[in-house]
C-alpha positions as CSV (number, residue, x, y, z in Angstrom):
1,M,45.5,228.9,-2.0
2,D,47.2,228.9,-5.4
3,S,50.7,228.4,-3.7
4,K,49.3,225.4,-1.9
5,I,48.1,223.8,-5.2
6,V,51.5,224.4,-6.7
7,I,53.4,223.0,-3.7
8,N,51.2,219.9,-3.5
9,A,51.6,219.3,-7.3
10,I,55.4,219.5,-7.0
11,I,55.5,217.1,-4.1
12,D,53.1,214.7,-5.9
13,E,55.2,214.8,-9.1
14,L,58.5,214.3,-7.3
15,S,57.1,211.2,-5.5
16,S,56.5,209.6,-8.9
17,L,60.2,209.9,-10.0
18,P,61.2,206.3,-9.2
19,N,58.3,204.8,-11.2
20,D,59.0,207.2,-14.1
21,L,62.7,206.2,-14.1
22,Y,61.7,202.5,-14.6
23,L,59.2,203.5,-17.3
24,G,61.8,205.7,-19.0
25,I,64.3,202.9,-19.2
26,E,61.7,200.5,-20.5
27,R,60.6,202.9,-23.2
28,T,64.2,203.6,-24.2
29,V,64.8,199.9,-24.7
30,Q,61.5,199.8,-26.8
31,D,62.8,202.7,-28.9
32,L,65.9,200.8,-29.7
33,A,63.7,198.0,-31.3
34,I,66.2,195.3,-30.4
35,F,63.6,192.6,-29.4
36,S,61.3,190.6,-31.6
37,G,58.4,192.8,-32.8
38,G,60.2,195.8,-31.5
39,S,59.8,197.9,-34.7
40,K,56.0,198.0,-34.3
41,I,56.3,199.3,-30.7
42,Q,59.1,201.6,-31.8
43,Q,56.9,203.2,-34.5
44,R,53.9,203.5,-32.0
45,N,56.2,205.3,-29.6
46,I,57.5,207.6,-32.3
47,D,53.9,208.5,-33.3
48,D,52.9,209.1,-29.6
49,D,56.0,211.3,-29.1
50,K,54.9,213.5,-32.1
51,R,51.4,213.7,-30.8
52,L,52.5,214.7,-27.3
53,L,54.7,217.4,-28.8
54,R,51.7,218.8,-30.8
55,A,49.5,218.7,-27.7
56,L,52.2,220.6,-25.7
57,E,52.4,223.2,-28.5
58,K,48.6,223.7,-28.3
59,I,48.5,224.2,-24.6
60,H,51.6,226.5,-24.7
61,S,49.8,228.8,-27.2
62,N,46.4,228.5,-25.4
63,R,45.9,227.0,-22.0
64,V,42.1,227.0,-22.5
65,H,42.6,223.6,-24.3
66,L,43.3,222.0,-20.9
67,V,40.2,223.6,-19.4
68,N,38.1,222.4,-22.4
69,M,39.5,218.9,-22.1
70,A,38.8,218.7,-18.4
71,T,35.3,220.0,-19.0
72,L,34.8,217.2,-21.6
73,I,35.9,214.6,-19.0
74,I,33.5,215.9,-16.4
75,K,30.6,216.2,-18.8
76,N,31.2,212.6,-20.0
77,A,31.2,211.4,-16.4
78,L,28.0,213.3,-15.6
79,S,26.3,211.8,-18.6
80,Y,26.2,208.4,-16.7
81,L,24.0,209.8,-13.9
82,P,20.3,209.0,-13.9
83,D,17.9,211.8,-14.6
84,S,16.7,211.9,-10.9
85,L,20.2,212.5,-9.6
86,L,21.0,215.0,-12.4
87,K,17.8,216.9,-11.4
88,E,18.7,216.8,-7.7
89,L,22.3,218.1,-8.3
90,T,21.1,220.8,-10.7
91,E,18.5,222.1,-8.3
92,K,21.0,222.3,-5.4
93,I,23.7,224.0,-7.5
94,M,21.5,226.3,-9.6
95,V,19.0,226.9,-6.7
96,T,16.1,226.6,-9.1
97,S,13.4,224.2,-10.2
98,V,14.5,222.1,-13.1
99,S,11.2,220.7,-14.1
100,V,11.4,222.4,-17.6
101,F,15.1,221.7,-18.1
102,S,16.2,219.0,-20.6
103,R,18.9,216.5,-19.8
104,Q,21.4,218.3,-22.0
105,V,20.7,221.6,-20.4
106,M,21.3,220.1,-16.9
107,L,24.5,218.4,-18.1
108,L,25.8,221.7,-19.5
109,G,24.9,223.6,-16.4
110,L,26.6,221.1,-14.0
111,S,29.7,220.8,-16.2
112,E,30.1,224.6,-16.4
113,Y,29.6,224.9,-12.6
114,I,32.2,222.3,-11.9
115,A,34.5,223.8,-14.4
116,N,34.2,227.3,-12.9
117,N,34.7,226.1,-9.4
118,L,37.3,223.3,-9.7
119,L,39.2,223.5,-12.9
120,K,41.4,226.5,-12.2
121,G,43.1,224.6,-9.4
122,I,43.2,221.3,-11.4
123,V,44.8,223.0,-14.4
124,M,47.3,224.9,-12.4
125,G,48.3,221.7,-10.6
126,A,48.5,219.8,-13.9
127,L,50.7,222.5,-15.5
128,T,53.0,222.5,-12.5
129,K,53.5,218.7,-12.6
130,L,54.2,218.9,-16.3
131,A,56.8,221.7,-15.8
132,V,58.5,219.7,-12.9
133,R,58.6,216.5,-15.0
134,L,60.1,218.2,-18.1
135,G,62.5,220.2,-16.0
136,V,63.8,217.3,-14.0
137,G,63.8,215.1,-17.1
138,S,66.0,217.5,-19.0
139,V,68.6,217.5,-16.1
140,T,68.7,213.7,-16.0
141,G,69.4,213.2,-19.7
142,G,65.9,212.5,-20.8
143,V,65.2,209.1,-19.2
144,L,62.5,210.7,-17.0
145,V,61.0,212.4,-20.0
146,Q,60.8,209.0,-21.6
147,G,58.9,207.9,-18.4
148,L,56.5,210.8,-18.9
149,L,56.0,209.8,-22.5
150,S,55.3,206.2,-21.4
151,R,52.8,207.4,-18.8
152,A,51.1,209.6,-21.4
153,S,50.8,206.8,-23.9
154,A,49.5,204.3,-21.4
155,A,46.9,206.7,-20.1
156,S,45.6,207.4,-23.6
157,R,45.3,203.7,-24.3
158,N,43.5,203.1,-21.0
159,L,41.1,205.9,-21.8
160,K,40.4,204.4,-25.2
161,I,39.5,201.1,-23.6
162,K,37.4,202.5,-20.7
163,H,35.7,205.5,-22.5
164,P,36.1,205.1,-26.3
165,K,33.7,207.9,-27.1
166,L,35.5,210.4,-24.9
167,W,38.8,209.2,-26.3
168,T,37.6,209.8,-29.8
169,K,36.6,213.3,-29.0
170,I,40.0,214.3,-27.7
171,Y,42.2,212.1,-29.9
172,S,41.5,214.2,-32.9
173,T,43.2,217.2,-31.2
174,D,46.1,215.0,-29.8
175,L,45.0,216.1,-26.3
176,D,44.5,212.4,-25.3
177,M,48.3,212.4,-24.8
178,L,47.7,214.9,-21.9
179,Y,45.0,212.8,-20.2
180,F,47.5,211.4,-17.7
181,I,47.7,214.7,-15.9
182,F,44.0,214.6,-15.2
183,E,43.7,210.9,-14.2
184,K,44.3,211.5,-10.5
185,P,42.5,214.9,-9.9
186,L,39.5,213.8,-12.0
187,A,39.5,210.1,-11.0
188,H,36.1,210.4,-9.2
189,Y,34.5,211.8,-12.4
190,S,36.3,209.4,-14.8
191,N,35.2,206.4,-12.8
192,M,31.6,207.5,-12.3
193,S,30.3,205.1,-14.9
194,T,31.5,202.2,-12.8
195,Y,29.8,203.3,-9.5
196,T,26.4,202.2,-8.3
197,F,24.4,205.3,-7.9
198,Q,24.1,204.7,-4.1
199,E,27.8,205.3,-3.8
200,L,27.7,208.8,-5.3
């Protein structure tokens, strides 16, 4: 099963190469600051580059940061559920009556359950994609790494707009720059606040 996760992650990441090539060229032009207002974008890009490097150093020294980040994303998403649905899910998962449980206890229980059952595969896939992108990018002279940086920056800005509280929690650790690797695998959870509860 682990090898299937890795293979799928590699295929998925390789399929995004053309888009990252375009984004990489665009970001390289931005970094040259040759257009009007370019110095502001150039400085933003430089700051984002530094933050992504710090985030990569953190997960290199301790991968649990990725698990903690994904757990925060899931917990944030579950917080949008109404009490009735939270109770129903908790009873099914924990196989117990939740009449005495508080909302926070149910959120914590569900988040931990999902983390223990889903995150290992998600994190493994995310790390594989990151390794593929950095490896291919170094061979192509860095344009694809620029594309990765562009994707990371855009994902962080989108998260700030859609979920400012969640963004604030992970921004202080620079891990918002790694949010892009969770966008697709955790899309259902990240978008939960926009669903009608009949769709869940």
